[in-house]
C-alpha positions as CSV (number, residue, x, y, z in Angstrom):
1,M,0.0,0.0,0.0
2,N,1.3,3.4,-0.9
3,D,2.1,5.8,2.0
4,P,-0.5,8.5,2.3
5,L,0.5,11.9,1.0
6,N,1.9,14.2,3.7
7,P,2.0,18.0,3.6
8,E,4.5,18.3,6.4
9,K,7.5,19.2,4.2
10,I,5.4,21.8,2.4
11,L,4.3,23.4,5.7
12,Q,7.8,23.2,7.3
13,T,9.4,24.9,4.3
14,G,6.7,27.5,3.8
15,M,6.9,28.5,7.4
16,A,10.7,28.1,7.7
17,F,11.1,31.9,8.0
18,W,9.8,31.6,11.6
19,A,12.7,29.4,12.6
20,S,15.2,31.5,10.6
21,K,14.2,34.8,12.1
22,T,14.2,33.3,15.6
23,L,17.8,32.2,15.2
24,L,18.8,35.5,13.5
25,S,17.3,37.6,16.3
26,A,19.1,35.4,18.9
27,I,22.4,36.1,17.1
28,E,21.7,39.8,16.9
29,M,20.9,40.0,20.6
30,G,24.0,38.0,21.6
31,V,22.2,35.1,23.2
32,F,24.9,32.5,22.4
33,T,27.8,34.9,23.3
34,E,26.2,35.5,26.6
35,L,25.6,31.9,27.4
36,A,29.2,31.0,26.3
37,R,30.3,32.6,29.6
38,R,28.2,30.2,31.6
39,P,24.7,28.6,31.7
40,E,22.2,31.1,33.1
41,A,18.9,30.9,34.9
42,F,15.8,32.3,33.1
43,D,15.3,35.4,35.2
44,S,18.9,36.5,34.9
45,L,19.3,35.7,31.2
46,S,16.1,37.3,30.1
47,G,16.9,40.4,32.1
48,R,20.4,40.6,30.8
49,L,19.2,40.3,27.2
50,G,16.5,42.9,27.8
51,L,13.6,40.6,26.8
52,H,10.0,41.7,27.5
53,P,8.2,39.4,30.0
54,R,5.6,38.6,27.4
55,S,8.2,37.2,24.9
56,A,11.1,35.9,27.0
57,R,10.1,32.4,27.8
58,D,8.6,31.6,24.5
59,F,11.7,33.0,22.7
60,L,14.2,31.0,24.8
61,D,12.1,27.8,24.7
62,T,11.7,28.1,21.0
63,L,15.5,28.1,20.7
64,V,15.5,24.9,22.9
65,A,12.9,23.2,20.7
66,L,14.8,24.2,17.5
67,G,18.0,22.6,19.0
68,F,20.0,25.7,19.5
69,L,19.9,25.9,23.3
70,E,19.7,23.3,26.1
71,R,17.6,23.7,29.3
72,K,17.8,21.9,32.6
73,T,15.0,22.9,34.9
74,D,15.1,26.7,34.6
75,V,18.8,27.1,33.4
76,Y,19.7,27.6,29.8
77,A,22.9,26.7,28.0
78,N,24.4,26.6,24.6
79,T,24.6,23.4,22.6
80,P,28.1,22.3,21.6
81,E,27.5,23.6,18.1
82,T,26.2,27.1,19.1
83,D,28.9,27.4,21.7
84,A,31.6,26.7,19.0
85,F,30.2,28.6,16.1
86,L,27.9,31.4,17.5
87,D,30.1,32.9,20.3
88,R,31.4,36.2,18.8
89,R,34.6,35.8,20.9
90,K,35.6,32.5,19.4
91,P,37.7,32.1,16.2
92,G,35.2,29.6,14.8
93,Y,32.4,32.2,14.8
94,I,30.3,32.0,11.7
95,G,27.6,34.4,12.7
96,G,29.0,37.2,10.5
97,I,27.2,35.8,7.4
98,L,24.0,35.4,9.5
99,E,24.3,38.9,10.9
100,M,24.4,40.1,7.3
101,A,21.5,37.9,6.4
102,N,19.5,39.4,9.2
103,H,20.3,43.1,8.5
104,R,20.4,42.9,4.7
105,L,19.2,39.8,2.9
106,Y,16.1,39.1,5.0
107,P,14.2,42.2,4.0
108,F,15.3,42.1,0.4
109,W,14.2,38.5,0.0
110,G,10.7,39.6,0.8
111,H,10.6,40.9,-2.8
112,L,11.7,37.6,-4.5
113,T,8.5,37.3,-6.4
114,E,9.1,40.8,-8.0
115,A,12.7,39.8,-8.8
116,L,11.5,36.6,-10.5
117,R,9.0,38.5,-12.7
118,T,11.2,41.4,-13.6
119,G,14.7,40.0,-13.5
120,L,15.8,43.1,-11.6
121,P,17.7,43.5,-8.3
122,Q,15.7,44.2,-5.1
123,N,18.4,45.9,-3.0
124,E,19.5,49.6,-2.9
125,I,19.5,49.7,-6.7
126,K,15.7,49.5,-6.6
127,S,15.5,52.9,-4.9
128,G,18.1,54.6,-7.2
129,S,21.0,54.2,-4.7
130,G,24.3,52.5,-5.5
131,G,24.6,48.7,-6.0
132,L,25.7,46.1,-3.5
133,F,29.4,46.8,-3.6
134,E,29.2,50.6,-3.9
135,T,27.0,50.7,-0.8
136,L,29.2,48.4,1.2
137,Y,32.5,49.9,0.3
138,A,31.3,53.4,1.1
139,D,30.7,52.6,4.7
140,P,33.7,51.3,6.7
141,A,31.4,49.7,9.4
142,R,29.2,47.9,6.9
143,L,32.2,46.9,4.9
144,K,33.8,45.3,7.9
145,E,30.6,43.4,8.7
146,F,30.4,42.2,5.0
147,L,34.0,41.0,5.0
148,G,33.5,39.2,8.3
149,A,30.4,37.6,6.8
150,M,32.5,36.4,3.8
151,T,34.9,34.7,6.3
152,G,31.9,33.1,8.1
153,I,30.5,31.6,4.9
154,S,33.9,30.5,3.6
155,H,36.0,29.4,6.5
156,G,35.3,25.7,6.3
157,A,36.0,25.6,2.5
158,N,39.1,27.8,3.0
159,M,40.5,25.2,5.4
160,A,39.7,22.4,3.0
161,I,41.5,24.2,0.1
162,A,44.5,24.9,2.4
163,S,44.9,21.1,2.9
164,A,43.4,19.4,-0.1
165,F,45.2,21.2,-2.9
166,P,48.8,20.0,-3.8
167,W,50.5,23.2,-2.5
168,Q,53.8,21.5,-2.3
169,E,54.1,21.9,-6.1
170,Y,53.8,25.7,-6.0
171,Q,55.6,28.6,-4.3
172,T,53.3,31.7,-4.7
173,F,49.6,32.4,-4.8
174,V,47.2,35.4,-5.1
175,D,43.7,35.5,-3.6
176,V,41.6,37.7,-5.9
177,G,38.8,39.5,-4.1
178,T,40.5,38.5,-0.8
179,A,38.0,40.2,1.5
180,Q,39.1,39.8,5.1
181,G,41.8,37.4,3.9
182,D,40.7,34.2,5.6
183,L,41.5,32.0,2.5
184,A,45.0,33.5,2.2
185,V,45.6,33.1,6.0
186,Q,44.4,29.5,6.1
187,I,46.7,28.6,3.1
188,A,49.7,30.3,4.7
189,L,49.1,28.7,8.1
190,R,48.9,25.2,6.6
191,N,51.8,25.7,4.0
192,P,54.7,27.6,5.6
193,H,56.8,27.5,2.3
194,L,54.2,29.7,0.4
195,Q,54.2,33.4,-0.2
196,G,50.8,35.0,-0.8
197,I,49.1,38.1,-2.0
198,G,45.6,39.4,-1.1
199,F,44.2,41.4,-4.0
200,D,41.2,43.7,-3.5
201,L,40.1,47.3,-3.5
202,P,42.2,49.7,-1.4
203,E,39.5,50.1,1.3
204,V,40.0,46.4,2.3
205,A,43.7,46.9,3.1
206,P,43.5,47.7,6.9
207,I,41.0,44.9,7.5
208,F,43.1,42.3,5.6
209,E,46.3,43.4,7.4
210,E,44.7,43.3,10.8
211,Y,43.4,39.7,10.2
212,A,46.8,38.6,8.8
213,F,48.6,40.1,11.8
214,T,46.3,38.4,14.3
215,A,47.0,35.1,12.5
216,G,50.8,35.7,12.7
217,V,51.4,35.4,8.9
218,T,52.3,38.9,7.9
219,D,55.9,37.8,7.0
220,R,54.4,35.7,4.1
221,L,51.2,37.6,3.2
222,T,51.0,41.0,1.6
223,F,48.1,43.1,0.4
224,Q,48.1,44.5,-3.1
225,P,45.3,47.1,-3.8
226,G,43.6,47.0,-7.2
227,D,40.5,46.7,-9.2
228,F,40.2,43.6,-11.3
229,F,38.0,45.3,-13.8
230,K,40.6,48.0,-14.5
231,Q,43.9,46.2,-14.3
232,G,45.5,42.8,-14.5
233,M,45.8,40.4,-11.6
234,P,49.1,40.0,-9.8
235,N,51.3,37.2,-11.2
236,A,51.5,34.0,-9.1
237,D,51.8,30.2,-9.4
238,V,48.2,29.9,-8.3
239,V,45.3,32.3,-8.6
240,L,42.2,31.8,-6.4
241,M,38.8,33.3,-6.7
242,G,36.3,32.4,-3.9
243,H,32.7,33.6,-4.1
244,I,33.7,36.1,-6.8
245,L,32.5,34.9,-10.2
246,H,28.9,34.5,-9.2
247,D,28.6,38.2,-8.6
248,W,28.9,39.0,-12.3
249,D,27.3,38.4,-15.7
250,L,28.7,35.9,-18.2
251,P,31.0,38.3,-20.2
252,S,32.5,39.5,-16.9
253,K,33.0,35.9,-15.6
254,K,34.9,35.0,-18.8
255,M,36.9,38.2,-18.6
256,L,38.0,37.5,-15.1
257,I,39.0,33.9,-16.0
258,K,41.1,35.2,-18.9
259,K,42.8,37.7,-16.6
260,A,43.6,34.8,-14.2
261,F,45.0,32.8,-17.1
262,D,47.3,35.7,-18.1
263,A,48.6,36.1,-14.6
264,L,49.7,32.4,-14.4
265,P,52.9,30.7,-15.6
266,V,52.8,27.5,-17.7
267,A,51.5,24.7,-15.3
268,G,50.0,27.3,-13.0
269,A,46.6,26.8,-11.5
270,L,43.3,28.7,-11.2
271,I,41.1,27.7,-8.3
272,V,37.5,28.9,-8.5
273,Y,35.2,28.0,-5.6
274,E,31.8,28.7,-4.3
275,A,28.5,26.8,-4.0
276,I,29.0,25.2,-7.3
277,I,25.6,23.8,-8.6
278,D,25.6,20.1,-9.5
279,D,25.5,19.4,-13.2
280,D,22.0,17.9,-13.0
281,R,20.8,21.1,-11.2
282,S,18.7,19.1,-8.8
283,K,20.7,18.5,-5.6
284,N,22.7,21.5,-4.4
285,A,19.7,23.6,-3.2
286,F,22.0,26.0,-1.4
287,G,23.8,26.8,-4.7
288,L,20.6,27.3,-6.6
289,M,19.2,29.6,-3.9
290,M,22.5,31.5,-3.9
291,S,21.9,32.1,-7.6
292,L,18.5,33.5,-6.6
293,N,20.3,35.7,-4.1
294,M,22.5,37.0,-6.9
295,L,19.3,37.9,-8.8
296,I,18.2,40.0,-5.8
297,E,21.6,41.6,-5.1
298,T,23.2,42.1,-8.6
299,P,22.2,43.3,-12.1
300,G,23.6,40.2,-13.8
301,G,25.2,37.7,-11.4
302,F,24.3,34.1,-11.2
303,D,25.7,30.8,-9.9
304,Y,26.7,28.0,-12.2
305,T,27.6,24.3,-12.5
306,G,31.1,22.8,-12.5
307,S,30.7,22.0,-16.2
308,D,29.8,25.6,-17.0
309,C,33.0,26.8,-15.2
310,A,35.2,24.2,-16.8
311,S,34.0,25.2,-20.3
312,W,34.8,28.9,-19.6
313,M,38.3,27.9,-18.4
314,K,38.9,25.9,-21.5
315,D,37.7,28.8,-23.7
316,A,40.3,30.9,-21.9
317,G,43.1,28.5,-22.7
318,F,43.3,26.1,-19.7
319,T,44.4,22.7,-20.9
320,S,42.8,20.6,-18.1
321,T,40.1,21.1,-15.5
322,R,38.6,19.1,-12.7
323,V,35.9,19.7,-10.0
324,E,36.5,18.7,-6.4
325,H,34.0,18.8,-3.5
326,L,35.2,20.8,-0.5
327,I,32.6,20.9,2.3
328,G,28.8,21.3,2.5
329,P,27.6,23.0,-0.7
330,D,31.0,24.3,-1.7
331,S,33.2,22.8,-4.5
332,M,36.2,24.1,-6.4
333,V,36.9,24.0,-10.1
334,I,40.6,23.8,-10.9
335,G,42.1,24.8,-14.2
336,I,45.7,24.1,-15.2
337,K,47.5,26.3,-17.7
């Protein structure tokens, strides 16, 4: 007998914004950072967080029911995962991307239907202001939040690249669109023989340099300011572009790959990584939704499959390509010159 049809998945997905916003508000209010100090009783915790009596217990118990907090009698504590990844004081903090999701993406995604019907961005461009990058780079505080968010979404993949790629065959690398510099830092920490460059707009320099200094790798990492639309990329044995290509339309994607090809020596490598969509376009839901996010945030950006990227690399002159899974939804496409 066939199992009866069940609407549970439809309802859970349709109402998933309830759970999402509960978690995002908890991060915004510092719940997990507060509880990383020590477990805390309800009265003390709700008072410290400034919660209204009408909302406090429902809010904290919802976090328990969702699996983000633990509770014994009236005392609340982090789970091992929230303690490791949502305490702002710990190096494993991934909340930066979630803070940006809360402040920026959550309201813009409310206009997804309009984006689907018009093909137009739904961010600041809609009101006649500058685009995503113009807005972020004009405000140092927002820029620092954005670059921290890029570290949060990329850290696991950055560590995988630092260990999975055959770095022993190379001496130098350049991280194009380096942001805070976590990819460059992780590579340098894991491979002490390498010299690296972080390449990004000049506004990023102090944020990159602070991050590299904290990691203790300033002797092997340098920052080079530049605009990859206006100039060539720095020469190196390996060029990396993480979460870069999906921001741009197809002609720009191909132009950036060609610039990377020109910056490499023979046998040099280009590593492109992000939430690469599976070739069947049916499994990597995160990658597909990231492409919808590019619809909302950019005039022409979109995510793509490994086969798409490999074909663009071959068009630029790369002689061989391969796709390797990294972690979660992220994969890297490697092209050898």
